[in-house]
C-alpha positions in Angstrom: 83.3 121.7 104.1 80.0 120.8 105.3 77.6 118.7 103.3 73.8 119.1 103.8 72.2 115.8 104.8 68.5 116.6 103.8 66.1 114.0 101.9 64.2 115.9 99.1 62.7 114.5 96.0 65.3 115.3 93.1 64.9 114.9 89.7 67.1 113.0 87.4 69.9 115.3 85.9 69.5 116.0 82.6 72.5 116.4 79.9 72.7 120.0 78.5 72.8 121.0 74.6 76.3 122.1 75.3 77.4 119.0 76.9 75.5 116.7 74.3 77.1 118.4 71.3 80.5 119.1 73.2 80.1 122.9 72.2 83.4 124.1 73.3 82.3 127.8 72.0 82.3 129.2 75.6 85.5 128.0 76.8 87.9 130.6 74.9 91.2 129.0 75.4 90.9 127.1 78.5 91.6 123.8 76.8 94.8 124.8 75.9 95.9 125.7 79.2 95.6 121.8 80.5 98.6 119.5 80.2 98.3 116.7 77.7 100.8 114.0 76.9 101.4 115.0 73.5 105.0 114.6 73.2 104.9 111.3 70.9 102.1 112.5 69.1 103.7 115.8 68.0 107.1 114.0 67.3 105.0 112.1 64.6 103.3 114.5 63.0 106.5 116.3 62.7 108.1 113.5 61.0 105.0 113.2 58.4 104.1 109.7 59.9 101.2 107.9 58.0 97.9 109.2 59.8 96.6 105.7 59.1 99.3 104.2 60.8 98.8 102.0 63.9 101.2 104.1 65.8 99.8 107.3 65.1 96.1 106.1 65.4 97.1 105.0 69.1 98.8 108.1 70.0 96.2 110.3 68.5 93.4 108.6 70.4 95.2 108.7 73.5 95.5 113.0 73.0 91.7 112.6 71.9 90.5 110.9 75.3 92.4 113.4 77.5 91.0 116.2 75.4 87.2 114.7 76.0 87.7 114.6 79.6 88.7 118.2 79.7 86.1 119.5 77.6 83.7 117.5 79.8 85.0 119.0 83.0 84.8 122.2 81.4 81.2 122.1 80.0 80.2 120.5 83.4 81.7 123.1 85.6 79.4 125.6 84.0 76.5 123.4 83.9 77.0 123.2 87.9 76.7 126.6 88.2 73.7 126.8 86.5 71.8 123.5 87.8 70.0 124.3 91.0 70.3 120.7 92.3 74.3 120.9 92.5 75.1 122.5 95.5 79.1 122.0 95.2 81.3 121.2 92.4 85.0 120.3 93.1 87.7 122.1 91.1 90.8 120.3 89.5 93.3 121.0 86.8 94.0 124.7 86.0 90.9 125.8 87.9 92.0 125.0 91.7 94.1 127.2 93.5 96.2 124.8 95.7 97.6 121.5 94.9 98.7 119.2 97.5 101.1 121.9 98.7 101.1 120.6 102.4 102.0 117.1 101.3 99.1 115.8 103.1 99.0 112.1 103.1 95.5 111.1 103.5 92.1 112.7 102.2 90.6 113.6 98.8 93.2 115.9 97.3 95.0 116.7 94.2 97.6 114.4 92.5 100.7 115.6 90.5 98.4 115.9 87.3 95.9 118.1 89.4 93.4 115.3 89.0 90.9 114.5 92.1 92.5 111.6 94.1 91.8 109.7 97.5 95.1 109.3 98.9 96.4 107.1 101.5 100.0 107.2 102.6 101.1 109.1 99.6 99.4 106.3 97.5 96.6 107.0 95.0 93.6 104.8 96.2 91.3 106.1 93.6 90.8 108.8 90.9 87.7 110.6 90.0 87.2 112.8 87.0 84.8 115.1 88.5 82.9 115.4 91.8 79.8 117.4 93.0 77.0 117.5 95.6 73.6 117.9 95.8 71.7 118.0 99.2 71.7 114.4 99.9 74.1 112.8 97.6 78.0 113.1 96.1 78.5 112.5 92.5 81.6 111.3 90.8 81.9 111.4 87.0 83.6 109.3 85.0 83.9 110.2 81.0 85.4 108.5 78.3 85.6 107.9 74.6 86.5 104.3 74.9 83.2 102.3 73.2 83.6 99.3 75.4 82.4 100.1 78.8 83.4 96.3 80.6 86.6 98.0 82.3 84.8 100.9 83.3 82.0 99.1 84.7 84.8 97.0 86.8 86.0 100.2 88.2 82.9 101.7 89.3 82.7 99.1 92.5 85.9 100.4 93.7 85.1 103.8 93.4 81.4 104.0 94.7 82.6 101.8 97.8 85.3 103.9 98.4 83.1 107.2 98.7 80.6 105.4 100.6 83.2 105.1 103.2 84.1 108.8 103.2 80.6 110.2 102.8 78.4 107.7 105.0 75.5 110.0 105.5 75.0 110.4 101.8 74.0 108.7 98.7 76.7 107.8 96.0 75.8 108.2 92.5 77.9 108.3 89.5 77.6 110.2 86.2 78.8 108.2 83.5 79.4 110.5 80.5 80.2 108.5 76.9 80.5 109.3 73.2 78.0 108.1 70.8 78.7 104.6 69.8 79.4 103.4 73.3 78.2 100.0 74.5 76.7 97.9 77.4 74.8 101.2 78.4 72.0 98.7 80.0 74.3 97.2 82.0 75.4 100.0 84.3 74.9 99.8 88.1 71.5 101.6 89.4 73.4 104.2 91.2 74.4 105.3 87.4 73.2 108.2 85.4 74.4 107.9 81.7 74.7 110.8 79.4 75.9 110.3 75.7 77.6 113.0 73.8 78.4 113.7 70.1 81.5 111.8 68.8 84.6 114.5 69.2 86.6 116.1 66.6 90.3 116.7 68.3 91.6 118.2 65.0 91.0 122.1 65.7 92.7 121.8 69.3 95.2 119.4 68.3 96.1 122.0 65.5 96.9 124.7 68.0 99.3 122.2 70.0 100.9 121.9 66.8 101.6 125.7 66.7 103.2 125.5 69.8 104.6 128.8 71.3 103.4 130.3 67.6 100.0 130.1 68.9 99.2 133.0 71.5 96.7 131.6 73.9 94.2 133.8 75.3 94.1 133.9 79.5 92.7 131.2 81.3 89.1 131.9 82.4 88.4 131.2 86.3 85.0 131.5 88.0 84.3 132.8 91.4 81.2 131.0 92.7 80.4 129.6 96.2 79.5 126.4 94.6 83.2 125.8 93.6 85.3 124.1 96.4 88.8 122.7 96.8 89.1 119.1 97.4 91.4 119.6 100.1 88.5 121.3 101.8 86.1 118.6 102.0 85.5 116.7 105.1 85.8 112.9 104.8 85.5 110.0 107.4 89.1 108.6 108.1 90.1 105.7 106.0 93.4 104.2 106.8 93.9 101.9 103.8 97.0 100.0 105.1 95.8 99.7 108.9 92.7 98.3 107.4 94.4 95.7 105.6 96.4 94.6 108.9 93.2 94.4 110.6 91.6 92.2 108.0 94.8 89.8 108.3 94.1 89.7 111.9 90.4 88.6 111.6 90.4 86.7 108.5 91.1 83.4 109.6 89.8 81.3 112.8 90.9 78.2 114.2 88.9 74.8 114.9 89.7 71.5 115.9 93.4 72.3 115.0 92.1 73.4 111.2 92.2 77.1 110.0 89.5 78.1 107.9 88.1 81.6 106.6 86.0 83.8 108.9 82.8 83.9 106.8 80.7 86.2 109.2 83.5 88.5 109.2 83.8 88.8 105.5 80.0 88.9 105.2 79.6 91.9 107.5 78.4 95.3 106.1 81.7 96.9 106.5 84.2 94.1 105.3 81.9 93.7 102.2 82.9 97.6 101.4 86.3 96.8 101.9 86.7 93.8 99.7 85.2 96.5 96.6 88.0 98.8 97.4 90.7 96.5 97.8 91.5 94.3 94.8 92.6 91.6 97.3 93.1 91.3 100.8 95.5 89.2 102.9 94.7 86.2 105.0 98.0 84.6 105.8 101.4 83.4 104.4 102.6 79.8 103.4 106.3 78.6 103.7 108.1 78.4 100.5 108.4 74.5 100.6 105.2 74.1 101.9 103.9 75.6 98.9 106.3 73.8 96.4 104.5 70.7 97.7 101.1 72.4 97.0 101.8 72.9 93.2 104.0 69.8 92.7 101.7 68.7 90.2 102.0 71.9 88.1 104.6 72.9 85.6 106.5 75.5 87.6 109.6 76.0 85.4 109.0 79.5 85.1 108.7 80.1 88.8 112.3 79.7 90.4 111.2 79.3 93.9 114.4 77.5 95.0 116.4 81.0 94.2 113.9 83.2 95.9 115.3 85.2 98.9 111.9 85.3 100.8 110.8 82.2 102.5 107.1 83.0 102.6 104.4 83.0 100.0 101.7 85.7 100.6 98.2 84.3 100.4 95.1 86.7 99.6 91.4 86.5 99.0 90.5 88.3 95.9 86.9 89.3 94.8 86.6 87.8 91.0 84.3 90.2 88.8 81.5 88.1 88.8 81.0 88.0 92.5 82.8 84.9 93.3 86.1 84.4 95.5 89.5 82.9 94.8 92.8 82.4 96.5 95.3 84.0 94.7 99.3 83.8 96.0 102.3 86.0 95.6 105.8 85.3 95.7 108.7 87.7 96.2 111.5 86.0 94.3 113.6 89.3 94.9 113.8 92.9 96.1 112.6 94.1 92.9 110.4 91.1 91.3 107.3 89.9 92.6 105.0 87.1 91.0 101.2 86.7 90.9 100.4 82.9 91.1 97.1 81.7 90.3 96.1 78.1 90.1 93.4 77.6 87.7 92.3 74.1 86.9 95.6 72.3 85.9 97.6 75.1 85.1 99.7 77.7 87.0 99.2 81.0 86.1 102.0 83.3 86.6 102.1 87.4 86.0 104.6 90.0 87.2 103.5 92.9 89.3 104.7 96.5 89.0 107.5 96.9 91.3 106.2 100.6 91.8 102.7 99.2 92.2 100.3 98.8 94.7 100.8 95.0 95.8 104.4 95.6 96.4 103.5 98.4 98.8 101.0 96.2 100.3 103.3 93.4 100.8 106.1 95.8 102.2 103.6 96.6 104.9 102.0 93.0 105.4 105.2 91.1 106.1 105.6 93.3 109.0 102.3 92.2 110.5 102.6 88.4 109.8 102.7 86.4 112.9 103.3 82.5 113.3 99.5 82.2 113.9 99.0 83.5 110.3 101.0 80.7 108.6 98.6 78.0 106.5 99.0 74.8 105.9 98.1 72.8 102.8 94.9 71.5 104.7 94.0 74.8 105.6 94.1 76.3 101.9 92.0 73.0 100.9 89.4 73.9 103.6 89.4 77.6 102.9 88.7 76.8 99.0 85.8 74.7 100.2 84.2 77.0 102.0 84.6 80.2 99.4 83.4 78.1 96.5 79.7 78.3 98.4 80.1 82.2 98.6 78.3 84.5 96.6 
């Protein structure tokens, strides 16, 4: 797909009355053709569980969030067909014709849930609720009923940085769609347009789902329009997720006077600054297990049985924190399936388990084959690196 790169004066996108009021009268039964994670909720309803109970409220809110995203997408698709500024709109869910049938490993694609994702080596790097283009910009959409926007604002940094790499000739903008009562509206970045909708009443759709096969849903309504495109047909710049991690590892440290330190100029470059927003952390080296034990000897490590670990190396990462500062974080592989995240905060050793199927495990599996003896760091090196990054902003 060719994207027109033409700088013109664009007026702000304004919310339509249908989206503002979540008016689903024009959607037919399209919402009934989406997949919902309602097995637990429907079981609670069948068993007459108290609808004021925490169990029911949690399940109901989960469904309500899914429904809200689908309603917004359906209404936004119709909005895009009428809005002259929007040149292309990406199909997803029941609207798109082809999922990742070719089993592609890289690019903007559909995941198994028919959501828009960027894949790198079969891993979903980032997901977008919707995506569309104007003459000079790519917009991604985030929609949620959650009133606290703190978590959402944290995710935007990664989503924006990734699209800047994929579409270097376009401005990257975000359309944030929230329900009435959301907070922190004045804290979104400058590239965000925020729309506020009425609160959603999910009961009518839930009542139809409760009926199950007894409810005869109308056929799905599709649209034929040149604006509507498939994610797989969009040309993006190639971004190798894991190879880039390996490249950063090689460039991250330099040696001077028999001591190693972080490569400040490298990390402050424009390209690497974008990578730091995409990755939750990057790998800068490793430490021998016994060297690491000496490093943390003053901490309570009773819950960290390093002596029994079958891996001799501790993986060292540089992480960009939410406030823009940096920190050294360690990862210890205690077994083939057990990975511990280790943070040294003041006088406390903070431990957390990492998901065996998560990104960190996949990253370490890749990185451990990239490590060379030159990547080994000593306690004195860590001390120097910590002193250096304290000055970063």
